[in-house]
OpenMM code with the backbone's topology and positions (N, CA, C; nanometers):
from openmm import Vec3, app, unit

residues = "MET ARG ALA LEU ILE ILE VAL ASP VAL GLN ASN ASP PHE CYS GLU GLY GLY SER LEU ALA VAL ILE GLY GLY ALA ALA LEU ALA ARG ALA ILE SER ASP TYR LEU ALA GLY GLN PRO ASP TYR HIS HIS VAL VAL ALA THR LYS ASP SER HIS ILE ASP PRO GLY ASP HIS PHE SER ASP THR PRO ASP TYR SER SER SER TRP PRO PRO HIS CYS VAL SER GLY THR PRO GLY ALA ASN PHE HIS PRO GLY LEU ASP THR THR GLU ILE GLU ALA VAL PHE HIS LYS GLY ALA TYR SER ALA GLY TYR SER GLY PHE ASP GLY VAL ASP ALA ALA GLY THR PRO LEU LEU ASP TRP LEU ARG GLN ARG GLY VAL ASP GLU VAL ASP VAL VAL GLY MET ALA THR ASP HIS CYS VAL ARG ARG THR ALA GLU ASP ALA VAL ARG ASN GLY LEU VAL THR ARG VAL LEU VAL ASP LEU THR ALA GLY VAL SER ALA ASP SER THR ALA THR ALA PHE GLU GLU MET ARG THR ALA SER VAL GLU LEU VAL GLY SER PRO".split()
positions = [
    Vec3(9.7362, 7.6216, 12.1225),
    Vec3(9.7831, 7.7534, 12.1597),
    Vec3(9.7488, 7.8526, 12.0501),
    Vec3(9.7193, 7.9738, 12.0916),
    Vec3(9.6793, 8.0795, 11.9981),
    Vec3(9.7862, 8.1895, 11.9929),
    Vec3(9.8102, 8.2367, 11.8693),
    Vec3(9.9031, 8.3491, 11.8484),
    Vec3(9.8299, 8.4612, 11.7761),
    Vec3(9.8759, 8.5823, 11.7975),
    Vec3(9.8290, 8.6991, 11.7239),
    Vec3(9.9360, 8.7343, 11.6212),
    Vec3(9.8928, 8.7501, 11.4953),
    Vec3(9.9822, 8.7945, 11.3891),
    Vec3(9.9410, 8.9364, 11.3505),
    Vec3(10.0308, 9.0317, 11.3704),
    Vec3(10.0075, 9.1721, 11.3349),
    Vec3(10.0745, 9.1956, 11.1994),
    Vec3(9.9956, 9.2285, 11.0991),
    Vec3(10.0450, 9.2375, 10.9623),
    Vec3(10.0736, 9.3825, 10.9215),
    Vec3(10.1984, 9.4114, 10.8926),
    Vec3(10.2433, 9.5297, 10.8175),
    Vec3(10.1936, 9.6654, 10.8686),
    Vec3(10.1980, 9.6882, 10.9978),
    Vec3(10.1579, 9.8184, 11.0516),
    Vec3(10.2814, 9.9101, 11.0463),
    Vec3(10.3100, 9.9554, 10.9241),
    Vec3(10.4324, 10.0289, 10.8943),
    Vec3(10.4021, 10.1698, 10.8460),
    Vec3(10.4993, 10.2571, 10.8624),
    Vec3(10.4806, 10.3977, 10.8263),
    Vec3(10.4332, 10.4189, 10.6830),
    Vec3(10.4890, 10.3465, 10.5873),
    Vec3(10.4497, 10.3686, 10.4482),
    Vec3(10.3053, 10.3289, 10.4202),
    Vec3(10.2439, 10.2486, 10.5066),
    Vec3(10.1041, 10.2094, 10.4889),
    Vec3(10.0084, 10.2975, 10.5690),
    Vec3(10.0622, 10.3937, 10.6406),
    Vec3(9.9803, 10.4869, 10.7188),
    Vec3(9.9802, 10.6238, 10.6524),
    Vec3(9.8884, 10.7080, 10.6960),
    Vec3(9.8771, 10.8420, 10.6400),
    Vec3(10.0140, 10.9087, 10.6358),
    Vec3(10.0448, 10.9695, 10.5206),
    Vec3(10.1737, 11.0329, 10.5000),
    Vec3(10.2765, 10.9404, 10.4372),
    Vec3(10.2462, 10.8109, 10.4310),
    Vec3(10.3373, 10.7143, 10.3707),
    Vec3(10.3178, 10.7043, 10.2205),
    Vec3(10.4074, 10.6342, 10.1560),
    Vec3(10.4049, 10.6259, 10.0094),
    Vec3(10.2916, 10.5392, 9.9551),
    Vec3(10.2315, 10.4555, 10.0393),
    Vec3(10.1214, 10.3687, 9.9959),
    Vec3(10.0183, 10.3618, 10.1098),
    Vec3(9.9735, 10.4805, 10.1508),
    Vec3(9.8908, 10.4940, 10.2706),
    Vec3(9.7536, 10.4293, 10.2556),
    Vec3(9.7116, 10.3652, 10.3636),
    Vec3(9.5763, 10.3121, 10.3786),
    Vec3(9.5032, 10.4081, 10.4727),
    Vec3(9.3870, 10.4528, 10.4336),
    Vec3(9.3106, 10.5445, 10.5185),
    Vec3(9.2799, 10.4758, 10.6511),
    Vec3(9.3116, 10.5436, 10.7592),
    Vec3(9.2884, 10.4882, 10.8920),
    Vec3(9.4052, 10.4081, 10.9467),
    Vec3(9.5166, 10.4076, 10.8767),
    Vec3(9.6313, 10.3286, 10.9212),
    Vec3(9.6854, 10.3696, 11.0575),
    Vec3(9.6992, 10.4995, 11.0799),
    Vec3(9.7514, 10.5467, 11.2085),
    Vec3(9.6560, 10.5116, 11.3223),
    Vec3(9.5269, 10.5298, 11.2995),
    Vec3(9.4270, 10.4949, 11.4014),
    Vec3(9.4280, 10.3440, 11.4276),
    Vec3(9.4502, 10.2654, 11.3233),
    Vec3(9.4575, 10.1202, 11.3394),
    Vec3(9.5765, 10.0820, 11.4278),
    Vec3(9.6904, 10.1466, 11.4073),
    Vec3(9.8077, 10.1181, 11.4912),
    Vec3(9.7742, 10.1388, 11.6383),
    Vec3(9.7082, 10.2497, 11.6676),
    Vec3(9.6696, 10.2778, 11.8070),
    Vec3(9.5656, 10.1773, 11.8572),
    Vec3(9.4707, 10.1397, 11.7722),
    Vec3(9.3662, 10.0436, 11.8124),
    Vec3(9.4262, 9.9069, 11.8450),
    Vec3(9.5241, 9.8642, 11.7669),
    Vec3(9.5904, 9.7366, 11.7959),
    Vec3(9.6656, 9.7465, 11.9285),
    Vec3(9.7306, 9.8590, 11.9524),
    Vec3(9.8003, 9.8790, 12.0800),
    Vec3(9.7025, 9.8757, 12.1973),
    Vec3(9.5877, 9.9411, 12.1816),
    Vec3(9.4855, 9.9395, 12.2868),
    Vec3(9.4353, 9.7980, 12.3114),
    Vec3(9.4158, 9.7226, 12.2028),
    Vec3(9.3710, 9.5838, 12.2138),
    Vec3(9.4730, 9.5016, 12.2932),
    Vec3(9.6003, 9.5163, 12.2593),
    Vec3(9.7053, 9.4429, 12.3302),
    Vec3(9.7133, 9.4841, 12.4771),
    Vec3(9.6899, 9.6119, 12.5061),
    Vec3(9.6941, 9.6607, 12.6443),
    Vec3(9.5832, 9.6006, 12.7287),
    Vec3(9.4772, 9.5547, 12.6626),
    Vec3(9.3661, 9.4899, 12.7329),
    Vec3(9.3951, 9.3466, 12.7731),
    Vec3(9.5209, 9.3037, 12.7539),
    Vec3(9.5662, 9.1711, 12.7950),
    Vec3(9.4877, 9.0572, 12.7288),
    Vec3(9.4768, 9.0561, 12.5953),
    Vec3(9.4094, 8.9431, 12.5309),
    Vec3(9.4868, 8.8148, 12.5586),
    Vec3(9.4183, 8.7030, 12.5487),
    Vec3(9.4740, 8.5739, 12.5870),
    Vec3(9.5501, 8.5091, 12.4705),
    Vec3(9.6718, 8.5565, 12.4466),
    Vec3(9.7567, 8.4971, 12.3427),
    Vec3(9.8801, 8.4373, 12.4075),
    Vec3(9.9215, 8.3233, 12.3551),
    Vec3(10.0462, 8.2639, 12.4008),
    Vec3(10.1659, 8.3321, 12.3358),
    Vec3(10.1444, 8.3829, 12.2122),
    Vec3(10.2525, 8.4479, 12.1379),
    Vec3(10.1957, 8.5623, 12.0545),
    Vec3(10.2762, 8.6668, 12.0364),
    Vec3(10.2419, 8.7797, 11.9502),
    Vec3(10.3602, 8.8008, 11.8552),
    Vec3(10.3303, 8.7985, 11.7257),
    Vec3(10.4328, 8.8216, 11.6244),
    Vec3(10.3836, 8.9295, 11.5287),
    Vec3(10.4756, 8.9798, 11.4487),
    Vec3(10.4394, 9.0806, 11.3488),
    Vec3(10.5123, 9.0515, 11.2183),
    Vec3(10.4546, 9.1038, 11.1112),
    Vec3(10.5209, 9.0964, 10.9810),
    Vec3(10.5547, 9.2370, 10.9349),
    Vec3(10.6528, 9.2434, 10.8467),
    Vec3(10.6917, 9.3702, 10.7844),
    Vec3(10.7230, 9.3452, 10.6375),
    Vec3(10.6709, 9.4324, 10.5514),
    Vec3(10.7244, 9.4405, 10.4168),
    Vec3(10.8652, 9.4948, 10.4330),
    Vec3(10.9628, 9.4303, 10.3717),
    Vec3(11.1029, 9.4742, 10.3817),
    Vec3(11.1666, 9.4600, 10.2442),
    Vec3(11.1265, 9.5473, 10.1540),
    Vec3(11.1708, 9.5353, 10.0152),
    Vec3(11.3138, 9.5848, 9.9961),
    Vec3(11.3890, 9.5084, 9.9202),
    Vec3(11.5235, 9.5476, 9.8772),
    Vec3(11.5203, 9.5706, 9.7261),
    Vec3(11.4863, 9.4661, 9.6514),
    Vec3(11.4706, 9.4753, 9.5060),
    Vec3(11.3612, 9.3779, 9.4647),
    Vec3(11.2348, 9.4198, 9.4801),
    Vec3(11.1247, 9.3281, 9.4526),
    Vec3(11.0861, 9.3173, 9.3052),
    Vec3(11.1742, 9.3584, 9.2163),
    Vec3(11.1467, 9.3446, 9.0730),
    Vec3(11.0298, 9.4302, 9.0293),
    Vec3(10.9405, 9.3706, 8.9494),
    Vec3(10.8291, 9.4477, 8.8929),
    Vec3(10.7147, 9.4703, 8.9918),
    Vec3(10.7351, 9.4364, 9.1183),
    Vec3(10.6387, 9.4722, 9.2232),
    Vec3(10.6347, 9.6244, 9.2389),
    Vec3(10.7488, 9.6905, 9.2139),
    Vec3(10.7571, 9.8369, 9.2147),
    Vec3(10.7465, 9.8878, 9.0720),
    Vec3(10.6763, 10.0008, 9.0565),
    Vec3(10.6634, 10.0596, 8.9237),
    Vec3(10.6446, 10.2105, 8.9346),
    Vec3(10.6969, 10.2823, 8.8358),
    Vec3(10.6711, 10.4260, 8.8263),
    Vec3(10.5296, 10.4523, 8.7764),
    Vec3(10.4697, 10.3517, 8.7118),
    Vec3(10.3305, 10.3591, 8.6651),
    Vec3(10.2556, 10.2365, 8.7160),
    Vec3(10.2317, 10.2307, 8.8465),
    Vec3(10.1720, 10.1108, 8.9073),
    Vec3(10.0269, 10.0886, 8.8650),
    Vec3(9.9878, 9.9609, 8.8627),
    Vec3(9.8478, 9.9285, 8.8340),
    Vec3(9.7676, 9.9076, 8.9630),
    Vec3(9.8338, 9.9116, 9.0771),
    Vec3(9.7716, 9.8960, 9.2098),
    Vec3(9.6984, 9.7620, 9.2227),
    Vec3(9.7469, 9.6649, 9.1488),
    Vec3(9.6970, 9.5290, 9.1591),
    Vec3(9.8159, 9.4349, 9.1782),
    Vec3(9.9095, 9.4412, 9.0848),
    Vec3(10.0302, 9.3602, 9.0972),
    Vec3(10.1568, 9.4455, 9.1014),
    Vec3(10.1433, 9.5739, 9.0713),
    Vec3(10.2572, 9.6655, 9.0832),
    Vec3(10.2150, 9.7873, 9.1644),
    Vec3(10.3129, 9.8426, 9.2357),
    Vec3(10.2862, 9.9470, 9.3343),
    Vec3(10.3979, 10.0497, 9.3314),
    Vec3(10.3720, 10.1706, 9.3838),
    Vec3(10.4829, 10.2644, 9.3990),
    Vec3(10.5811, 10.2082, 9.5026),
    Vec3(10.7063, 10.2500, 9.4984),
    Vec3(10.8014, 10.2024, 9.5995),
    Vec3(10.7484, 10.2283, 9.7417),
    Vec3(10.7628, 10.1284, 9.8267),
    Vec3(10.7142, 10.1368, 9.9646),
    Vec3(10.7934, 10.0399, 10.0522),
    Vec3(10.8014, 10.0708, 10.1789),
    Vec3(10.8634, 9.9829, 10.2788),
    Vec3(10.9986, 9.9285, 10.2319),
    Vec3(11.0798, 10.0185, 10.1795),
    Vec3(11.2142, 9.9806, 10.1365),
    Vec3(11.2991, 9.9603, 10.2616),
    Vec3(11.3607, 9.8455, 10.2701),
    Vec3(11.4407, 9.8092, 10.3868),
    Vec3(11.5399, 9.9198, 10.4211),
    Vec3(11.5435, 9.9566, 10.5483),
    Vec3(11.6363, 10.0584, 10.5960),
    Vec3(11.5851, 10.2009, 10.5887),
    Vec3(11.4631, 10.2200, 10.5379),
    Vec3(11.4054, 10.3549, 10.5308),
    Vec3(11.3034, 10.3736, 10.6427),
    Vec3(11.2737, 10.4990, 10.6789),
    Vec3(11.1719, 10.5232, 10.7816),
    Vec3(11.0348, 10.4636, 10.7450),
    Vec3(11.0034, 10.4576, 10.6171),
    Vec3(10.8748, 10.4018, 10.5748),
    Vec3(10.8585, 10.2550, 10.6089),
    Vec3(10.9696, 10.1834, 10.6254),
    Vec3(10.9641, 10.0405, 10.6581),
    Vec3(10.9492, 10.0160, 10.8083),
    Vec3(10.9647, 10.1206, 10.8896),
    Vec3(10.9533, 10.1050, 11.0353),
    Vec3(10.8080, 10.0860, 11.0764),
    Vec3(10.7896, 10.0221, 11.1922),
    Vec3(10.6559, 10.0159, 11.2493),
    Vec3(10.6060, 10.1569, 11.2748),
    Vec3(10.4750, 10.1777, 11.2602),
    Vec3(10.4163, 10.3077, 11.2920),
    Vec3(10.4361, 10.3321, 11.4418),
    Vec3(10.4689, 10.4559, 11.4816),
    Vec3(10.4937, 10.4829, 11.6241),
    Vec3(10.3710, 10.4613, 11.7127),
    Vec3(10.2528, 10.4567, 11.6550),
    Vec3(10.1329, 10.4300, 11.7342),
    Vec3(10.1174, 10.2845, 11.7734),
    Vec3(10.1976, 10.1974, 11.7140),
    Vec3(10.1928, 10.0546, 11.7464),
    Vec3(10.2900, 10.0263, 11.8605),
    Vec3(10.2381, 9.9796, 11.9721),
    Vec3(10.3215, 9.9399, 12.0845),
    Vec3(10.3797, 9.8020, 12.0529),
    Vec3(10.5098, 9.7959, 12.0380),
    Vec3(10.5751, 9.6719, 11.9962),
    Vec3(10.6314, 9.5893, 12.1113),
    Vec3(10.6047, 9.6303, 12.2354),
    Vec3(10.6673, 9.5615, 12.3493),
    Vec3(10.6243, 9.4156, 12.3623),
    Vec3(10.5057, 9.3800, 12.3157),
    Vec3(10.4578, 9.2418, 12.3274),
    Vec3(10.5002, 9.1541, 12.2102),
    Vec3(10.5574, 9.2134, 12.1060),
    Vec3(10.5938, 9.1378, 11.9858),
    Vec3(10.7210, 9.0580, 12.0123),
    Vec3(10.7095, 8.9258, 11.9980),
    Vec3(10.8227, 8.8363, 12.0245),
    Vec3(10.9159, 8.8223, 11.9053),
    Vec3(10.8602, 8.8263, 11.7855),
    Vec3(10.9407, 8.8074, 11.6647),
    Vec3(10.8784, 8.8854, 11.5507),
    Vec3(10.9648, 8.9352, 11.4609),
    Vec3(10.9208, 9.0084, 11.3428),
    Vec3(10.9652, 8.9289, 11.2203),
    Vec3(10.8709, 8.9081, 11.1281),
    Vec3(10.8959, 8.8304, 11.0078),
    Vec3(10.8980, 8.9229, 10.8871),
    Vec3(11.0160, 8.9355, 10.8265),
    Vec3(11.0370, 9.0244, 10.7121),
    Vec3(11.0061, 8.9482, 10.5838),
    Vec3(10.9328, 9.0152, 10.4942),
    Vec3(10.8915, 8.9501, 10.3698),
    Vec3(10.9096, 9.0452, 10.2530),
    Vec3(10.9233, 8.9877, 10.1341),
    Vec3(10.9257, 9.0680, 10.0137),
    Vec3(11.0577, 9.1307, 9.9764),
    Vec3(11.1682, 9.0803, 10.0265),
    Vec3(11.2978, 9.1415, 9.9925),
    Vec3(11.3185, 9.1449, 9.8411),
    Vec3(11.2935, 9.0335, 9.7759),
    Vec3(11.3173, 9.0235, 9.6314),
    Vec3(11.1940, 8.9772, 9.5550),
    Vec3(11.0767, 8.9936, 9.6164),
    Vec3(10.9506, 8.9553, 9.5527),
    Vec3(10.8398, 9.0395, 9.6153),
    Vec3(10.7167, 9.0147, 9.5719),
    Vec3(10.6038, 9.0902, 9.6271),
    Vec3(10.5847, 9.0608, 9.7757),
    Vec3(10.5836, 8.9345, 9.8139),
    Vec3(10.5758, 8.8966, 9.9541),
    Vec3(10.4498, 8.9414, 10.0252),
    Vec3(10.3324, 8.9045, 9.9738),
    Vec3(10.2075, 8.9474, 10.0358),
    Vec3(10.1775, 8.8753, 10.1674),
    Vec3(10.2028, 8.7467, 10.1743),
    Vec3(10.1671, 8.6689, 10.2929),
    Vec3(10.2748, 8.6763, 10.3994),
    Vec3(10.2308, 8.6865, 10.5247),
    Vec3(10.3247, 8.6778, 10.6350),
    Vec3(10.4006, 8.5468, 10.6353),
    Vec3(10.3418, 8.4440, 10.5754),
    Vec3(10.4063, 8.3132, 10.5710),
    Vec3(10.5199, 8.3086, 10.4688),
    Vec3(10.5381, 8.4170, 10.3934),
    Vec3(10.6551, 8.4324, 10.3064),
    Vec3(10.7731, 8.4876, 10.3856),
    Vec3(10.7487, 8.5316, 10.5089),
    Vec3(10.8502, 8.6007, 10.5869),
    Vec3(10.9356, 8.5102, 10.6729),
    Vec3(11.0518, 8.5639, 10.7105),
    Vec3(11.1443, 8.4960, 10.8015),
    Vec3(11.1860, 8.5938, 10.9108),
    Vec3(11.2213, 8.5380, 11.0271),
    Vec3(11.2682, 8.6228, 11.1368),
    Vec3(11.4176, 8.6500, 11.1221),
    Vec3(11.4760, 8.7159, 11.2190),
    Vec3(11.6173, 8.7549, 11.2117),
    Vec3(11.7107, 8.6346, 11.2012),
    Vec3(11.6673, 8.5190, 11.2511),
    Vec3(11.7492, 8.3980, 11.2441),
    Vec3(11.7242, 8.3191, 11.1154),
    Vec3(11.6313, 8.3691, 11.0313),
    Vec3(11.5999, 8.3002, 10.9064),
    Vec3(11.4905, 8.1953, 10.9191),
    Vec3(11.4222, 8.1925, 11.0321),
    Vec3(11.3155, 8.0951, 11.0544),
    Vec3(11.1860, 8.1443, 10.9911),
    Vec3(11.1238, 8.0631, 10.9035),
    Vec3(10.9948, 8.1016, 10.8452),
    Vec3(10.8854, 8.1073, 10.9524),
    Vec3(10.7863, 8.1909, 10.9284),
    Vec3(10.6773, 8.2095, 11.0239),
    Vec3(10.6109, 8.0770, 11.0613),
    Vec3(10.5771, 7.9941, 10.9640),
    Vec3(10.5093, 7.8677, 10.9956),
    Vec3(10.5944, 7.7808, 11.0870),
    Vec3(10.7231, 7.7696, 11.0573),
    Vec3(10.8112, 7.6887, 11.1426),
    Vec3(10.8169, 7.7455, 11.2837),
    Vec3(10.8256, 7.8772, 11.2962),
    Vec3(10.8311, 7.9421, 11.4270),
    Vec3(10.7055, 7.9080, 11.5071),
    Vec3(10.5891, 7.9193, 11.4433),
    Vec3(10.4631, 7.8899, 11.5120),
    Vec3(10.4560, 7.7424, 11.5521),
    Vec3(10.4929, 7.6536, 11.4619),
    Vec3(10.4876, 7.5097, 11.4923),
    Vec3(10.5837, 7.4719, 11.6040),
    Vec3(10.7018, 7.5321, 11.6062),
    Vec3(10.7994, 7.5031, 11.7121),
    Vec3(10.7437, 7.5369, 11.8499),
    Vec3(10.6466, 7.6257, 11.8544),
    Vec3(10.5884, 7.6700, 11.9816),
    Vec3(10.4507, 7.6099, 12.0067),
    Vec3(10.4093, 7.5167, 11.9233),
    Vec3(10.2828, 7.4473, 11.9440),
    Vec3(10.1592, 7.5283, 11.9093),
    Vec3(10.1736, 7.6334, 11.8308),
    Vec3(10.0595, 7.7176, 11.7931),
    Vec3(9.9736, 7.6430, 11.6914),
    Vec3(9.8436, 7.6366, 11.7196),
    Vec3(9.7513, 7.5743, 11.6246),
    Vec3(9.6347, 7.6660, 11.5875),
    Vec3(9.6304, 7.7841, 11.6473),
    Vec3(9.5266, 7.8827, 11.6179),
    Vec3(9.5912, 8.0202, 11.6073),
    Vec3(9.5447, 8.0996, 11.5097),
    Vec3(9.5968, 8.2355, 11.4951),
    Vec3(9.4837, 8.3341, 11.4737),
    Vec3(9.5041, 8.4536, 11.5262),
    Vec3(9.4212, 8.5693, 11.4934),
    Vec3(9.5096, 8.6619, 11.4115),
    Vec3(9.4507, 8.7216, 11.3067),
    Vec3(9.5254, 8.8085, 11.2171),
    Vec3(9.4638, 8.9476, 11.2212),
    Vec3(9.5487, 9.0500, 11.2349),
    Vec3(9.5074, 9.1905, 11.2351),
    Vec3(9.6072, 9.2682, 11.1500),
    Vec3(9.5736, 9.3905, 11.1124),
    Vec3(9.6687, 9.4759, 11.0431),
    Vec3(9.6183, 9.5249, 10.9092),
    Vec3(9.7131, 9.5458, 10.8173),
    Vec3(9.6765, 9.6006, 10.6875),
    Vec3(9.7669, 9.5463, 10.5772),
    Vec3(9.7192, 9.5539, 10.4623),
    Vec3(9.5875, 9.5928, 10.4179),
    Vec3(9.4990, 9.4676, 10.4102),
    Vec3(9.3767, 9.4838, 10.4556),
    Vec3(9.2812, 9.3741, 10.4614),
    Vec3(9.2744, 9.2995, 10.3291),
    Vec3(9.2708, 9.3753, 10.2203),
    Vec3(9.2465, 9.3192, 10.0883),
    Vec3(9.3723, 9.2661, 10.0202),
    Vec3(9.4850, 9.2717, 10.0872),
    Vec3(9.6084, 9.2198, 10.0283),
    Vec3(9.6814, 9.1311, 10.1282),
    Vec3(9.7648, 9.1889, 10.2123),
    Vec3(9.8510, 9.1089, 10.2989),
    Vec3(9.7768, 9.0388, 10.4123),
    Vec3(9.6739, 9.1017, 10.4678),
    Vec3(9.5941, 9.0341, 10.5716),
    Vec3(9.5241, 8.9128, 10.5108),
    Vec3(9.4608, 8.9321, 10.3956),
    Vec3(9.3905, 8.8206, 10.3291),
    Vec3(9.4869, 8.7070, 10.2984),
    Vec3(9.5996, 8.7379, 10.2374),
    Vec3(9.6943, 8.6319, 10.1986),
    Vec3(9.7501, 8.5598, 10.3210),
    Vec3(9.7787, 8.6345, 10.4266),
    Vec3(9.8296, 8.5726, 10.5486),
    Vec3(9.7256, 8.4796, 10.6090),
    Vec3(9.6014, 8.5249, 10.6168),
    Vec3(9.4939, 8.4424, 10.6744),
    Vec3(9.4692, 8.3178, 10.5893),
    Vec3(9.4638, 8.3340, 10.4591),
    Vec3(9.4403, 8.2183, 10.3717),
    Vec3(9.5544, 8.1172, 10.3812),
    Vec3(9.6786, 8.1654, 10.3886),
    Vec3(9.7920, 8.0740, 10.4027),
    Vec3(9.7904, 8.0048, 10.5389),
    Vec3(9.7451, 8.0744, 10.6418),
    Vec3(9.7344, 8.0107, 10.7738),
    Vec3(9.6394, 7.8914, 10.7667),
    Vec3(9.5247, 7.9102, 10.7033),
    Vec3(9.4286, 7.7999, 10.6886),
    Vec3(9.4909, 7.6869, 10.6071),
    Vec3(9.5541, 7.7205, 10.4945),
    Vec3(9.6183, 7.6184, 10.4098),
    Vec3(9.7223, 7.5383, 10.4871),
    Vec3(9.7823, 7.6004, 10.5867),
    Vec3(9.8837, 7.5339, 10.6677),
    Vec3(9.8261, 7.4657, 10.7913),
    Vec3(9.6934, 7.4543, 10.7978),
    Vec3(9.6292, 7.3772, 10.9031),
    Vec3(9.6027, 7.4510, 11.0323),
    Vec3(9.6141, 7.5827, 11.0319),
    Vec3(9.5883, 7.6598, 11.1532),
    Vec3(9.4436, 7.7078, 11.1560),
    Vec3(9.3795, 7.6968, 11.2703),
    Vec3(9.2472, 7.7571, 11.2876),
    Vec3(9.2697, 7.9075, 11.2841),
    Vec3(9.1977, 7.9763, 11.1954),
    Vec3(9.2329, 8.1158, 11.1653),
    Vec3(9.1137, 8.2080, 11.1761),
    Vec3(9.1350, 8.3168, 11.2488),
    Vec3(9.0359, 8.4236, 11.2584),
    Vec3(9.1004, 8.5547, 11.2163),
    Vec3(9.0213, 8.6386, 11.1500),
    Vec3(9.0618, 8.7764, 11.1235),
    Vec3(8.9741, 8.8647, 11.2108),
    Vec3(9.0374, 8.9498, 11.2914),
    Vec3(8.9646, 9.0428, 11.3769),
    Vec3(8.9358, 9.1675, 11.2930),
    Vec3(8.8203, 9.1675, 11.2302),
    Vec3(8.7846, 9.2645, 11.1271),
    Vec3(8.8011, 9.4090, 11.1744),
    Vec3(8.7622, 9.4365, 11.2971),
    Vec3(8.7697, 9.5743, 11.3477),
    Vec3(8.9129, 9.6212, 11.3723),
    Vec3(9.0083, 9.5302, 11.3597),
    Vec3(9.1496, 9.5652, 11.3754),
    Vec3(9.2241, 9.5462, 11.2435),
    Vec3(9.1529, 9.5744, 11.1332),
    Vec3(9.2130, 9.5722, 11.0000),
    Vec3(9.1738, 9.6993, 10.9265),
    Vec3(9.2496, 9.7315, 10.8227),
    Vec3(9.2175, 9.8450, 10.7358),
    Vec3(9.2499, 9.8038, 10.5926),
    Vec3(9.1567, 9.8336, 10.5013),
    Vec3(9.1746, 9.7950, 10.3624),
    Vec3(9.2009, 9.9136, 10.2721),
    Vec3(9.2456, 9.8829, 10.1509),
    Vec3(9.2762, 9.9857, 10.0519),
    Vec3(9.1486, 10.0521, 10.0016),
    Vec3(9.0482, 9.9713, 9.9698),
    Vec3(8.9212, 10.0277, 9.9230),
    Vec3(8.8068, 9.9427, 9.9739),
    Vec3(8.6882, 10.0023, 9.9813),
    Vec3(8.5707, 9.9310, 10.0314),
    Vec3(8.5375, 9.8118, 9.9425),
    Vec3(8.5432, 9.8302, 9.8118),
    Vec3(8.5082, 9.7205, 9.7204),
    Vec3(8.6059, 9.6039, 9.7302),
    Vec3(8.7353, 9.6332, 9.7262),
    Vec3(8.8326, 9.5237, 9.7316),
    Vec3(8.8356, 9.4584, 9.8701),
    Vec3(8.8039, 9.5336, 9.9732),
    Vec3(8.7969, 9.4767, 10.1074),
    Vec3(8.6766, 9.3832, 10.1194),
    Vec3(8.5616, 9.4234, 10.0650),
    Vec3(8.4431, 9.3364, 10.0660),
    Vec3(8.4720, 9.2064, 9.9917),
    Vec3(8.5394, 9.2160, 9.8787),
    Vec3(8.5766, 9.0961, 9.8026),
    Vec3(8.6711, 9.0093, 9.8849),
    Vec3(8.7663, 9.0717, 9.9522),
    Vec3(8.8606, 8.9965, 10.0352),
    Vec3(8.7891, 8.9221, 10.1477),
    Vec3(8.6896, 8.9860, 10.2102),
    Vec3(8.6131, 8.9180, 10.3148),
    Vec3(8.5441, 8.7939, 10.2591),
    Vec3(8.4844, 8.8052, 10.1420),
    Vec3(8.4193, 8.6894, 10.0800),
    Vec3(8.5198, 8.5796, 10.0491),
    Vec3(8.6355, 8.6172, 9.9955),
    Vec3(8.7392, 8.5182, 9.9649),
    Vec3(8.7892, 8.4497, 10.0919),
    Vec3(8.8042, 8.5254, 10.1990),
    Vec3(8.8486, 8.4653, 10.3244),
    Vec3(8.7436, 8.3694, 10.3796),
    Vec3(8.6156, 8.4084, 10.3751),
    Vec3(8.5100, 8.3173, 10.4204),
    Vec3(8.5141, 8.1874, 10.3417),
    Vec3(8.5280, 8.1991, 10.2101),
    Vec3(8.5338, 8.0814, 10.1231),
    Vec3(8.6518, 7.9921, 10.1598),
    Vec3(8.7599, 8.0523, 10.2057),
    Vec3(8.8809, 7.9787, 10.2440),
    Vec3(8.8749, 7.9260, 10.3879),
    Vec3(8.7597, 7.9398, 10.4537),
    Vec3(8.7385, 7.8922, 10.5913),
    Vec3(8.8076, 7.9763, 10.6977),
    Vec3(8.8291, 8.1040, 10.6678),
    Vec3(8.8767, 8.1981, 10.7685),
    Vec3(8.7550, 8.2511, 10.8419),
    Vec3(8.7582, 8.2472, 10.9739),
    Vec3(8.6490, 8.3037, 11.0528),
    Vec3(8.6703, 8.4538, 11.0659),
    Vec3(8.5671, 8.5296, 11.0327),
    Vec3(8.5734, 8.6752, 11.0469),
    Vec3(8.5042, 8.7138, 11.1761),
    Vec3(8.5775, 8.7789, 11.2654),
    Vec3(8.5258, 8.8185, 11.3954),
    Vec3(8.5116, 8.9703, 11.3964),
    Vec3(8.3944, 9.0183, 11.4323),
    Vec3(8.3697, 9.1616, 11.4284),
    Vec3(8.2802, 9.1938, 11.3106),
    Vec3(8.2724, 9.3191, 11.2754),
    Vec3(8.1766, 9.3596, 11.1726),
    Vec3(8.2434, 9.3934, 11.0406),
    Vec3(8.2190, 9.3125, 10.9377),
    Vec3(8.2630, 9.3554, 10.8043),
    Vec3(8.1529, 9.4381, 10.7398),
] * unit.nanometer
topology = app.Topology()
chain = topology.addChain("A")
for resn in residues:
    res = topology.addResidue(resn, chain)
    for name in ("N", "CA", "C"):
        topology.addAtom(name, app.Element.getBySymbol(name[0]), res)
């Protein structure tokens, strides 16, 4: 069975947000259009950065590698899904990063406290497609962890957005090396 994992399509990662990725709003709409086309998924899930106190992940002088400006703080509008993302098909949301960086969707848990991997295994999922942002951070980590956990993994490149062209190109190479299939045009 195949599932779609939608990674971090949140207001703070879109234009106008505290850690905006160029093209984030358009990506939210593109993912919604893709879902409206009735792709063949048994399950659709999403992840959210949901920071409460992530320690040195937040900084007033971020290095944009391991520290970042405050973003996606739990309970704020920036942590909400972007309004361009149609969430009606999403069965479960996995919150990550409450007290840590939480880059991978596999660091997240749903409202009942179930980790993403356990949720997928309970439903017989053995293949995943990953979309969302940022390609060079949370999408990459989620895809690499999916492979490490034995899932056949594809990243739908045209439904991702990265922080920068250089770091996104590096992320694509790292994902290929990790046996993630890249579908679409990098």
